[in-house]
Every structure is written in structure tokens, then in C-alpha cells.
N, CA, C, O and the ligand as a Tripos MOL2 file, in Angstrom:
@<TRIPOS>MOLECULE
protein
  233   231    59     0     0
PROTEIN
NO_CHARGES

@<TRIPOS>ATOM
      1 N           0.8390   -1.1900    0.0000 N.3       1 MET1
      2 CA          0.0000    0.0000    0.0000 C.3       1 MET1
      3 C           0.8800    1.2480    0.0000 C.2       1 MET1
      4 O           1.9320    1.2960    0.6380 O.2       1 MET1
      5 N           0.4150    2.2520   -0.7350 N.am      2 ALA2
      6 CA          1.1480    3.5060   -0.7960 C.3       2 ALA2
      7 C           0.1660    4.6650   -0.6530 C.2       2 ALA2
      8 O          -1.0420    4.5070   -0.8320 O.2       2 ALA2
      9 N           0.7100    5.8170   -0.3290 N.am      3 PHE3
     10 CA         -0.1070    7.0180   -0.1690 C.3       3 PHE3
     11 C           0.1490    7.9370   -1.3530 C.2       3 PHE3
     12 O           1.2940    8.1660   -1.7420 O.2       3 PHE3
     13 N          -0.9280    8.4590   -1.9180 N.am      4 LYS4
     14 CA         -0.8000    9.2710   -3.1150 C.3       4 LYS4
     15 C          -1.6350   10.5390   -2.9900 C.2       4 LYS4
     16 O          -2.7430   10.5220   -2.4530 O.2       4 LYS4
     17 N          -1.0810   11.6420   -3.4970 N.am      5 VAL5
     18 CA         -1.8500   12.8810   -3.5740 C.3       5 VAL5
     19 C          -1.4580   13.6180   -4.8460 C.2       5 VAL5
     20 O          -0.2910   13.6270   -5.2380 O.2       5 VAL5
     21 N          -2.4460   14.2350   -5.4870 N.am      6 SER6
     22 CA         -2.2170   14.9710   -6.7210 C.3       6 SER6
     23 C          -2.7160   16.3980   -6.5710 C.2       6 SER6
     24 O          -3.7570   16.6410   -5.9600 O.2       6 SER6
     25 N          -1.9720   17.3330   -7.1280 N.am      7 CYS7
     26 CA         -2.3710   18.7430   -7.0550 C.3       7 CYS7
     27 C          -3.7090   18.9910   -7.7500 C.2       7 CYS7
     28 O          -4.4870   19.8350   -7.3050 O.2       7 CYS7
     29 N          -3.9830   18.2670   -8.8300 N.am      8 VAL8
     30 CA         -5.2500   18.4850   -9.5430 C.3       8 VAL8
     31 C          -6.4480   18.2260   -8.6300 C.2       8 VAL8
     32 O          -7.4980   18.8510   -8.7820 O.2       8 VAL8
     33 N          -6.2860   17.2980   -7.6790 N.am      9 ASP9
     34 CA         -7.3880   16.9910   -6.7540 C.3       9 ASP9
     35 C          -7.6770   18.1590   -5.8220 C.2       9 ASP9
     36 O          -8.7550   18.2460   -5.2340 O.2       9 ASP9
     37 N          -6.7030   19.0550   -5.6940 N.am     10 ALA10
     38 CA         -6.8900   20.2430   -4.8560 C.3      10 ALA10
     39 C          -7.3960   21.4150   -5.6930 C.2      10 ALA10
     40 O          -7.4920   22.5410   -5.2050 O.2      10 ALA10
     41 N          -7.7210   21.1380   -6.9600 N.am     11 GLY11
     42 CA         -8.2530   22.1830   -7.8230 C.3      11 GLY11
     43 C          -7.1720   22.9800   -8.5320 C.2      11 GLY11
     44 O          -7.4540   24.0210   -9.1250 O.2      11 GLY11
     45 N          -5.9300   22.4960   -8.4740 N.am     12 SER12
     46 CA         -4.8210   23.1790   -9.1280 C.3      12 SER12
     47 C          -4.6020   22.6060  -10.5300 C.2      12 SER12
     48 O          -4.9550   21.4580  -10.8050 O.2      12 SER12
     49 N          -4.0230   23.4110  -11.4020 N.am     13 GLU13
     50 CA         -3.6840   22.9040  -12.7330 C.3      13 GLU13
     51 C          -2.2800   22.3240  -12.7490 C.2      13 GLU13
     52 O          -1.8030   21.8580  -13.7840 O.2      13 GLU13
     53 N          -1.6300   22.3540  -11.6110 N.am     14 CYS14
     54 CA         -0.2760   21.8080  -11.4830 C.3      14 CYS14
     55 C          -0.2900   20.3040  -11.7430 C.2      14 CYS14
     56 O          -1.1730   19.6020  -11.2520 O.2      14 CYS14
     57 N           0.6830   19.7990  -12.5120 N.am     15 PRO15
     58 CA          0.7180   18.3670  -12.8070 C.3      15 PRO15
     59 C           1.3260   17.5160  -11.6900 C.2      15 PRO15
     60 O           1.4880   16.3050  -11.8380 O.2      15 PRO15
     61 N           1.6590   18.1650  -10.5750 N.am     16 GLY16
     62 CA          2.3160   17.4400   -9.4850 C.3      16 GLY16
     63 C           1.4820   16.2990   -8.9320 C.2      16 GLY16
     64 O           0.2890   16.4480   -8.6670 O.2      16 GLY16
     65 N           2.1300   15.1650   -8.7640 N.am     17 SER17
     66 CA          1.4710   13.9890   -8.1990 C.3      17 SER17
     67 C           2.5420   13.2050   -7.4550 C.2      17 SER17
     68 O           3.6210   12.9590   -7.9930 O.2      17 SER17
     69 N           2.2490   12.8180   -6.2310 N.am     18 PHE18
     70 CA          3.2810   12.2120   -5.3960 C.3      18 PHE18
     71 C           2.7810   10.9340   -4.7460 C.2      18 PHE18
     72 O           1.6560   10.8640   -4.2510 O.2      18 PHE18
     73 N           3.6390    9.9300   -4.7600 N.am     19 THR19
     74 CA          3.2910    8.6500   -4.1560 C.3      19 THR19
     75 C           4.4340    8.2220   -3.2440 C.2      19 THR19
     76 O           5.5910    8.1920   -3.6620 O.2      19 THR19
     77 N           4.1110    7.8980   -2.0180 N.am     20 THR20
     78 CA          5.1370    7.4730   -1.0750 C.3      20 THR20
     79 C           4.6400    6.2690   -0.2830 C.2      20 THR20
     80 O           3.4790    5.8680   -0.3680 O.2      20 THR20
     81 N           5.5630    5.7150    0.4870 N.am     21 GLU21
     82 CA          5.2190    4.5330    1.2560 C.3      21 GLU21
     83 C           4.4900    4.8740    2.5520 C.2      21 GLU21
     84 O           3.6990    4.0800    3.0610 O.2      21 GLU21
     85 N           4.7690    6.0720    3.0820 N.am     22 THR22
     86 CA          4.1290    6.4650    4.3380 C.3      22 THR22
     87 C           3.5060    7.8540    4.2080 C.2      22 THR22
     88 O           3.9500    8.6740    3.4030 O.2      22 THR22
     89 N           2.4810    8.1040    5.0030 N.am     23 GLU23
     90 CA          1.8330    9.4140    4.9590 C.3      23 GLU23
     91 C           2.7940   10.4970    5.4440 C.2      23 GLU23
     92 O           2.7680   11.6170    4.9350 O.2      23 GLU23
     93 N           3.6270   10.1820    6.4030 N.am     24 ARG24
     94 CA          4.5880   11.1390    6.9290 C.3      24 ARG24
     95 C           5.5390   11.6180    5.8280 C.2      24 ARG24
     96 O           5.8130   12.8110    5.6950 O.2      24 ARG24
     97 N           6.0340   10.6560    5.0450 N.am     25 GLU25
     98 CA          6.9290   10.9920    3.9360 C.3      25 GLU25
     99 C           6.1880   11.8190    2.8890 C.2      25 GLU25
    100 O           6.7350   12.7700    2.3300 O.2      25 GLU25
    101 N           4.9480   11.4470    2.6370 N.am     26 LEU26
    102 CA          4.1440   12.1840    1.6570 C.3      26 LEU26
    103 C           4.0140   13.6470    2.0710 C.2      26 LEU26
    104 O           4.1710   14.5410    1.2390 O.2      26 LEU26
    105 N           3.7310   13.8990    3.3430 N.am     27 MET27
    106 CA          3.5630   15.2700    3.8020 C.3      27 MET27
    107 C           4.8700   16.0570    3.6800 C.2      27 MET27
    108 O           4.8470   17.2500    3.3800 O.2      27 MET27
    109 N           6.0030   15.3980    3.9110 N.am     28 GLU28
    110 CA          7.2930   16.0920    3.7680 C.3      28 GLU28
    111 C           7.5150   16.5060    2.3200 C.2      28 GLU28
    112 O           7.9760   17.6140    2.0460 O.2      28 GLU28
    113 N           7.1840   15.6050    1.3930 N.am     29 ILE29
    114 CA          7.3520   15.9160   -0.0310 C.3      29 ILE29
    115 C           6.3640   17.0020   -0.4550 C.2      29 ILE29
    116 O           6.7080   17.8990   -1.2260 O.2      29 ILE29
    117 N           5.1480   16.9140    0.0480 N.am     30 VAL30
    118 CA          4.1400   17.9320   -0.2650 C.3      30 VAL30
    119 C           4.6100   19.3050    0.2250 C.2      30 VAL30
    120 O           4.4380   20.3060   -0.4710 O.2      30 VAL30
    121 N           5.1980   19.3520    1.4130 N.am     31 HIS31
    122 CA          5.6960   20.6250    1.9430 C.3      31 HIS31
    123 C           6.7770   21.2110    1.0330 C.2      31 HIS31
    124 O           6.7730   22.4090    0.7510 O.2      31 HIS31
    125 N           7.6940   20.3710    0.5820 N.am     32 LEU32
    126 CA          8.7560   20.8270   -0.3270 C.3      32 LEU32
    127 C           8.1420   21.3320   -1.6360 C.2      32 LEU32
    128 O           8.5170   22.3860   -2.1490 O.2      32 LEU32
    129 N           7.2030   20.5630   -2.1560 N.am     33 HIS33
    130 CA          6.5540   20.9360   -3.4110 C.3      33 HIS33
    131 C           5.7780   22.2460   -3.2500 C.2      33 HIS33
    132 O           5.8000   23.0950   -4.1410 O.2      33 HIS33
    133 N           5.1100   22.4050   -2.1430 N.am     34 GLN34
    134 CA          4.3570   23.6380   -1.8880 C.3      34 GLN34
    135 C           5.2890   24.8510   -1.9140 C.2      34 GLN34
    136 O           4.9680   25.8820   -2.5050 O.2      34 GLN34
    137 N           6.4390   24.7130   -1.2690 N.am     35 GLN35
    138 CA          7.3780   25.8330   -1.2070 C.3      35 GLN35
    139 C           7.8940   26.2130   -2.5870 C.2      35 GLN35
    140 O           8.0970   27.3920   -2.8790 O.2      35 GLN35
    141 N           8.1070   25.2000   -3.4440 N.am     36 ILE36
    142 CA          8.6820   25.4500   -4.7680 C.3      36 ILE36
    143 C           7.6080   25.8520   -5.7780 C.2      36 ILE36
    144 O           7.7700   26.8280   -6.5100 O.2      36 ILE36
    145 N           6.5200   25.0990   -5.8130 N.am     37 ALA37
    146 CA          5.5230   25.2940   -6.8750 C.3      37 ALA37
    147 C           4.3120   26.1220   -6.4430 C.2      37 ALA37
    148 O           3.6310   26.7150   -7.2780 O.2      37 ALA37
    149 N           4.0500   26.1580   -5.1450 N.am     38 HIS38
    150 CA          2.8660   26.8760   -4.6570 C.3      38 HIS38
    151 C           3.2350   27.7830   -3.4870 C.2      38 HIS38
    152 O           2.6990   27.6380   -2.3880 O.2      38 HIS38
    153 N           4.1560   28.7230   -3.7290 N.am     39 PRO39
    154 CA          4.6240   29.5610   -2.6100 C.3      39 PRO39
    155 C           3.5180   30.4300   -2.0130 C.2      39 PRO39
    156 O           3.6680   30.9680   -0.9160 O.2      39 PRO39
    157 N           2.3940   30.5640   -2.7470 N.am     40 GLU40
    158 CA          1.2920   31.3740   -2.2340 C.3      40 GLU40
    159 C           0.4980   30.6280   -1.1490 C.2      40 GLU40
    160 O          -0.2900   31.2280   -0.4180 O.2      40 GLU40
    161 N           0.7190   29.3340   -1.0620 N.am     41 ILE41
    162 CA         -0.0040   28.5410   -0.0530 C.3      41 ILE41
    163 C           0.8490   28.4360    1.2070 C.2      41 ILE41
    164 O           1.9870   27.9690    1.1610 O.2      41 ILE41
    165 N           0.2950   28.8680    2.3160 N.am     42 ASN42
    166 CA          1.0190   28.7630    3.5810 C.3      42 ASN42
    167 C           0.9760   27.3340    4.0880 C.2      42 ASN42
    168 O          -0.0560   26.6650    4.0270 O.2      42 ASN42
    169 N           2.1120   26.8800    4.5880 N.am     43 ILE43
    170 CA          2.1480   25.5620    5.2000 C.3      43 ILE43
    171 C           1.6440   25.7130    6.6330 C.2      43 ILE43
    172 O           2.2560   26.3940    7.4550 O.2      43 ILE43
    173 N           0.5310   25.0720    6.9080 N.am     44 SER44
    174 CA         -0.0730   25.1870    8.2300 C.3      44 SER44
    175 C          -0.8040   23.8880    8.5550 C.2      44 SER44
    176 O          -0.9760   23.0210    7.6980 O.2      44 SER44
    177 N          -1.2280   23.7740    9.8100 N.am     45 ASP45
    178 CA         -1.9980   22.5820   10.1920 C.3      45 ASP45
    179 C          -3.2770   22.4960    9.3780 C.2      45 ASP45
    180 O          -3.7480   21.4100    9.0380 O.2      45 ASP45
    181 N          -3.8380   23.6810    9.0670 N.am     46 GLU46
    182 CA         -5.0780   23.7120    8.2970 C.3      46 GLU46
    183 C          -4.8400   23.1730    6.8820 C.2      46 GLU46
    184 O          -5.6220   22.3720    6.3710 O.2      46 GLU46
    185 N          -3.7480   23.6250    6.2590 N.am     47 THR47
    186 CA         -3.4160   23.1480    4.9130 C.3      47 THR47
    187 C          -3.1090   21.6530    4.9380 C.2      47 THR47
    188 O          -3.5450   20.8990    4.0680 O.2      47 THR47
    189 N          -2.3510   21.2430    5.9480 N.am     48 ASP48
    190 CA         -2.0320   19.8150    6.0720 C.3      48 ASP48
    191 C          -3.3040   18.9900    6.1930 C.2      48 ASP48
    192 O          -3.4240   17.9210    5.5950 O.2      48 ASP48
    193 N          -4.2540   19.5020    6.9760 N.am     49 GLY49
    194 CA         -5.5170   18.7930    7.1660 C.3      49 GLY49
    195 C          -6.2640   18.6450    5.8600 C.2      49 GLY49
    196 O          -6.8550   17.6020    5.5790 O.2      49 GLY49
    197 N          -6.2320   19.7170    5.0520 N.am     50 PHE50
    198 CA         -6.8900   19.6810    3.7460 C.3      50 PHE50
    199 C          -6.1930   18.6800    2.8330 C.2      50 PHE50
    200 O          -6.8460   17.8710    2.1740 O.2      50 PHE50
    201 N          -4.8720   18.7380    2.7990 N.am     51 VAL51
    202 CA         -4.1100   17.8150    1.9430 C.3      51 VAL51
    203 C          -4.4240   16.3670    2.3280 C.2      51 VAL51
    204 O          -4.5940   15.5050    1.4660 O.2      51 VAL51
    205 N          -4.4980   16.1190    3.6320 N.am     52 LYS52
    206 CA         -4.7510   14.7350    4.0910 C.3      52 LYS52
    207 C          -6.1230   14.2230    3.6500 C.2      52 LYS52
    208 O          -6.3150   13.0170    3.4960 O.2      52 LYS52
    209 N          -7.0860   15.1430    3.4450 N.am     53 THR53
    210 CA         -8.3970   14.6940    2.9610 C.3      53 THR53
    211 C          -8.3090   14.2610    1.4990 C.2      53 THR53
    212 O          -9.1870   13.5510    1.0070 O.2      53 THR53
    213 N          -7.2480   14.6890    0.8020 N.am     54 LEU54
    214 CA         -7.0850   14.3610   -0.6190 C.3      54 LEU54
    215 C          -6.2240   13.1270   -0.8450 C.2      54 LEU54
    216 O          -6.1330   12.6100   -1.9590 O.2      54 LEU54
    217 N          -5.5930   12.6650    0.2300 N.am     55 VAL55
    218 CA         -4.6760   11.5230    0.1060 C.3      55 VAL55
    219 C          -5.4630   10.2430   -0.1770 C.2      55 VAL55
    220 O          -6.4670    9.9440    0.4690 O.2      55 VAL55
    221 N          -4.9680    9.5080   -1.1620 N.am     56 LYS56
    222 CA         -5.5700    8.2250   -1.4910 C.3      56 LYS56
    223 C          -4.5750    7.1220   -1.1770 C.2      56 LYS56
    224 O          -3.3660    7.3200   -1.2910 O.2      56 LYS56
    225 N          -5.0720    5.9840   -0.7910 N.am     57 THR57
    226 CA         -4.1850    4.8380   -0.6290 C.3      57 THR57
    227 C          -4.2710    4.0210   -1.9030 C.2      57 THR57
    228 O          -5.3560    3.7010   -2.3890 O.2      57 THR57
    229 N          -3.1050    3.6940   -2.4310 N.am     58 VAL58
    230 CA         -3.0690    2.9460   -3.7000 C.3      58 VAL58
    231 C          -2.2330    1.6890   -3.5590 C.2      58 VAL58
    232 O          -2.0870    0.9330   -4.5200 O.2      58 VAL58
    233 ZN          1.5920   21.2760   -7.2920 Zn       59 ZN59
@<TRIPOS>BOND
     1     1     2 1
     2     2     3 1
     3     3     4 2
     4     3     5 am
     5     5     6 1
     6     6     7 1
     7     7     8 2
     8     7     9 am
     9     9    10 1
    10    10    11 1
    11    11    12 2
    12    11    13 am
    13    13    14 1
    14    14    15 1
    15    15    16 2
    16    15    17 am
    17    17    18 1
    18    18    19 1
    19    19    20 2
    20    19    21 am
    21    21    22 1
    22    22    23 1
    23    23    24 2
    24    23    25 am
    25    25    26 1
    26    26    27 1
    27    27    28 2
    28    27    29 am
    29    29    30 1
    30    30    31 1
    31    31    32 2
    32    31    33 am
    33    33    34 1
    34    34    35 1
    35    35    36 2
    36    35    37 am
    37    37    38 1
    38    38    39 1
    39    39    40 2
    40    39    41 am
    41    41    42 1
    42    42    43 1
    43    43    44 2
    44    43    45 am
    45    45    46 1
    46    46    47 1
    47    47    48 2
    48    47    49 am
    49    49    50 1
    50    50    51 1
    51    51    52 2
    52    51    53 am
    53    53    54 1
    54    54    55 1
    55    55    56 2
    56    55    57 am
    57    57    58 1
    58    58    59 1
    59    59    60 2
    60    59    61 am
    61    61    62 1
    62    62    63 1
    63    63    64 2
    64    63    65 am
    65    65    66 1
    66    66    67 1
    67    67    68 2
    68    67    69 am
    69    69    70 1
    70    70    71 1
    71    71    72 2
    72    71    73 am
    73    73    74 1
    74    74    75 1
    75    75    76 2
    76    75    77 am
    77    77    78 1
    78    78    79 1
    79    79    80 2
    80    79    81 am
    81    81    82 1
    82    82    83 1
    83    83    84 2
    84    83    85 am
    85    85    86 1
    86    86    87 1
    87    87    88 2
    88    87    89 am
    89    89    90 1
    90    90    91 1
    91    91    92 2
    92    91    93 am
    93    93    94 1
    94    94    95 1
    95    95    96 2
    96    95    97 am
    97    97    98 1
    98    98    99 1
    99    99   100 2
   100    99   101 am
   101   101   102 1
   102   102   103 1
   103   103   104 2
   104   103   105 am
   105   105   106 1
   106   106   107 1
   107   107   108 2
   108   107   109 am
   109   109   110 1
   110   110   111 1
   111   111   112 2
   112   111   113 am
   113   113   114 1
   114   114   115 1
   115   115   116 2
   116   115   117 am
   117   117   118 1
   118   118   119 1
   119   119   120 2
   120   119   121 am
   121   121   122 1
   122   122   123 1
   123   123   124 2
   124   123   125 am
   125   125   126 1
   126   126   127 1
   127   127   128 2
   128   127   129 am
   129   129   130 1
   130   130   131 1
   131   131   132 2
   132   131   133 am
   133   133   134 1
   134   134   135 1
   135   135   136 2
   136   135   137 am
   137   137   138 1
   138   138   139 1
   139   139   140 2
   140   139   141 am
   141   141   142 1
   142   142   143 1
   143   143   144 2
   144   143   145 am
   145   145   146 1
   146   146   147 1
   147   147   148 2
   148   147   149 am
   149   149   150 1
   150   150   151 1
   151   151   152 2
   152   151   153 am
   153   153   154 1
   154   154   155 1
   155   155   156 2
   156   155   157 am
   157   157   158 1
   158   158   159 1
   159   159   160 2
   160   159   161 am
   161   161   162 1
   162   162   163 1
   163   163   164 2
   164   163   165 am
   165   165   166 1
   166   166   167 1
   167   167   168 2
   168   167   169 am
   169   169   170 1
   170   170   171 1
   171   171   172 2
   172   171   173 am
   173   173   174 1
   174   174   175 1
   175   175   176 2
   176   175   177 am
   177   177   178 1
   178   178   179 1
   179   179   180 2
   180   179   181 am
   181   181   182 1
   182   182   183 1
   183   183   184 2
   184   183   185 am
   185   185   186 1
   186   186   187 1
   187   187   188 2
   188   187   189 am
   189   189   190 1
   190   190   191 1
   191   191   192 2
   192   191   193 am
   193   193   194 1
   194   194   195 1
   195   195   196 2
   196   195   197 am
   197   197   198 1
   198   198   199 1
   199   199   200 2
   200   199   201 am
   201   201   202 1
   202   202   203 1
   203   203   204 2
   204   203   205 am
   205   205   206 1
   206   206   207 1
   207   207   208 2
   208   207   209 am
   209   209   210 1
   210   210   211 1
   211   211   212 2
   212   211   213 am
   213   213   214 1
   214   214   215 1
   215   215   216 2
   216   215   217 am
   217   217   218 1
   218   218   219 1
   219   219   220 2
   220   219   221 am
   221   221   222 1
   222   222   223 1
   223   223   224 2
   224   223   225 am
   225   225   226 1
   226   226   227 1
   227   227   228 2
   228   227   229 am
   229   229   230 1
   230   230   231 1
   231   231   232 2
@<TRIPOS>SUBSTRUCTURE
     1 MET1         2 RESIDUE 1 A MET
     2 ALA2         6 RESIDUE 1 A ALA
     3 PHE3        10 RESIDUE 1 A PHE
     4 LYS4        14 RESIDUE 1 A LYS
     5 VAL5        18 RESIDUE 1 A VAL
     6 SER6        22 RESIDUE 1 A SER
     7 CYS7        26 RESIDUE 1 A CYS
     8 VAL8        30 RESIDUE 1 A VAL
     9 ASP9        34 RESIDUE 1 A ASP
    10 ALA10       38 RESIDUE 1 A ALA
    11 GLY11       42 RESIDUE 1 A GLY
    12 SER12       46 RESIDUE 1 A SER
    13 GLU13       50 RESIDUE 1 A GLU
    14 CYS14       54 RESIDUE 1 A CYS
    15 PRO15       58 RESIDUE 1 A PRO
    16 GLY16       62 RESIDUE 1 A GLY
    17 SER17       66 RESIDUE 1 A SER
    18 PHE18       70 RESIDUE 1 A PHE
    19 THR19       74 RESIDUE 1 A THR
    20 THR20       78 RESIDUE 1 A THR
    21 GLU21       82 RESIDUE 1 A GLU
    22 THR22       86 RESIDUE 1 A THR
    23 GLU23       90 RESIDUE 1 A GLU
    24 ARG24       94 RESIDUE 1 A ARG
    25 GLU25       98 RESIDUE 1 A GLU
    26 LEU26      102 RESIDUE 1 A LEU
    27 MET27      106 RESIDUE 1 A MET
    28 GLU28      110 RESIDUE 1 A GLU
    29 ILE29      114 RESIDUE 1 A ILE
    30 VAL30      118 RESIDUE 1 A VAL
    31 HIS31      122 RESIDUE 1 A HIS
    32 LEU32      126 RESIDUE 1 A LEU
    33 HIS33      130 RESIDUE 1 A HIS
    34 GLN34      134 RESIDUE 1 A GLN
    35 GLN35      138 RESIDUE 1 A GLN
    36 ILE36      142 RESIDUE 1 A ILE
    37 ALA37      146 RESIDUE 1 A ALA
    38 HIS38      150 RESIDUE 1 A HIS
    39 PRO39      154 RESIDUE 1 A PRO
    40 GLU40      158 RESIDUE 1 A GLU
    41 ILE41      162 RESIDUE 1 A ILE
    42 ASN42      166 RESIDUE 1 A ASN
    43 ILE43      170 RESIDUE 1 A ILE
    44 SER44      174 RESIDUE 1 A SER
    45 ASP45      178 RESIDUE 1 A ASP
    46 GLU46      182 RESIDUE 1 A GLU
    47 THR47      186 RESIDUE 1 A THR
    48 ASP48      190 RESIDUE 1 A ASP
    49 GLY49      194 RESIDUE 1 A GLY
    50 PHE50      198 RESIDUE 1 A PHE
    51 VAL51      202 RESIDUE 1 A VAL
    52 LYS52      206 RESIDUE 1 A LYS
    53 THR53      210 RESIDUE 1 A THR
    54 LEU54      214 RESIDUE 1 A LEU
    55 VAL55      218 RESIDUE 1 A VAL
    56 LYS56      222 RESIDUE 1 A LYS
    57 THR57      226 RESIDUE 1 A THR
    58 VAL58      230 RESIDUE 1 A VAL
    59 ZN59       233 GROUP 0 **** ****
């Protein structure tokens, strides 16, 4: 089982899509991606909570 999240699921046109073995790792990668590709989005518990609602297990 893996954890996956895609920017398009958040309503973005960004092609970013990330798959990791653990949710913790996924959030770390999402944070890095947010800083580089979505600097307008603040990294916060609220944003993390939203991202986690978009995470799929694959
Ligand atoms: Zn993105």
C-alpha cells in the first residue's frame, strides 16, 4: 500500500502527483513541493488537514 496525492485533486492545474510509502513521507514531499511550486499557499496545520483529505491509498 502507498499514499498518493495529486495537485489536480486540490483544484490546481499543477501536474504534481506524489506517491510514497508512508503518509509522513508524503507530507514532507508535499511541503517541499508547496514551497517550490505553490509559494502562495502557507504551510499550516489547516493546509495539512486539507491535503490529508485528498490523500488516497493505492
Ligand atoms: Zn503542485
